[in-house]
C-alpha positions as CSV (number, residue, x, y, z in Angstrom):
1,M,4.8,-19.7,15.7
2,I,1.5,-20.0,14.0
3,D,1.0,-22.7,11.4
4,L,-0.1,-21.2,8.1
5,S,0.3,-24.4,6.0
6,N,-3.5,-24.8,5.7
7,A,-4.4,-21.2,5.5
8,K,-6.9,-20.2,2.8
9,W,-5.6,-16.9,1.4
10,F,-7.7,-14.4,-0.5
11,K,-7.4,-11.0,-2.1
12,S,-9.9,-8.2,-2.2
13,S,-12.4,-8.4,-5.0
14,R,-11.2,-4.9,-5.9
15,S,-7.7,-6.0,-6.5
16,G,-6.6,-6.4,-10.1
17,G,-5.4,-9.5,-11.8
18,D,-1.7,-8.9,-11.1
19,K,0.2,-10.3,-8.2
20,N,0.9,-6.9,-6.4
21,C,-1.7,-7.4,-3.7
22,V,-2.1,-8.1,0.0
23,E,-3.6,-11.4,0.8
24,V,-5.5,-12.2,4.1
25,A,-6.3,-15.5,5.8
26,F,-8.7,-15.9,8.7
27,L,-7.4,-18.6,11.0
28,T,-10.1,-20.4,13.1
29,N,-11.1,-17.2,14.9
30,T,-7.8,-16.9,16.7
31,H,-5.7,-14.9,14.3
32,V,-5.7,-13.1,11.0
33,A,-2.7,-13.5,8.8
34,V,-1.6,-11.0,6.1
35,R,1.1,-11.5,3.4
36,D,2.4,-10.0,0.2
37,S,1.1,-11.9,-2.8
38,K,4.4,-11.2,-4.7
39,N,6.3,-13.2,-2.1
40,P,3.9,-15.8,-0.5
41,S,6.8,-17.8,1.0
42,A,8.0,-14.8,3.0
43,P,6.9,-14.5,6.6
44,A,3.3,-13.3,7.2
45,L,2.1,-10.8,9.7
46,T,-0.5,-12.1,12.2
47,F,-3.0,-10.2,14.3
48,T,-5.7,-11.0,16.8
49,P,-9.2,-10.6,15.4
50,T,-9.7,-7.6,17.6
51,A,-6.6,-5.8,16.3
52,W,-7.6,-6.6,12.7
53,S,-11.1,-5.2,13.2
54,T,-9.6,-2.1,14.8
55,F,-7.2,-1.6,11.9
56,T,-9.8,-2.2,9.2
57,A,-12.3,0.1,10.9
58,A,-9.7,2.9,11.1
59,T,-8.8,2.3,7.4
60,A,-12.5,2.6,6.4
61,R,-12.8,5.8,8.4
62,G,-9.8,7.2,6.5
63,D,-7.6,7.5,9.6
64,F,-4.5,6.7,7.6
65,D,-5.2,9.0,4.6
66,S,-2.7,11.7,4.1
């Protein structure tokens, strides 16, 4: 299990002021963690930096647009 106790979470600058956002934390170049800001004590998803970069590039290209 990855220790997230010292993670520094952030939201996109494009997110509104409400708490309905996804938060991301970069963990010392070994993992990227993602959580729901409405429920920060719930389990977070973790990804390798390569998997995260692949996902964000695909999102930017519109690969997941319907």
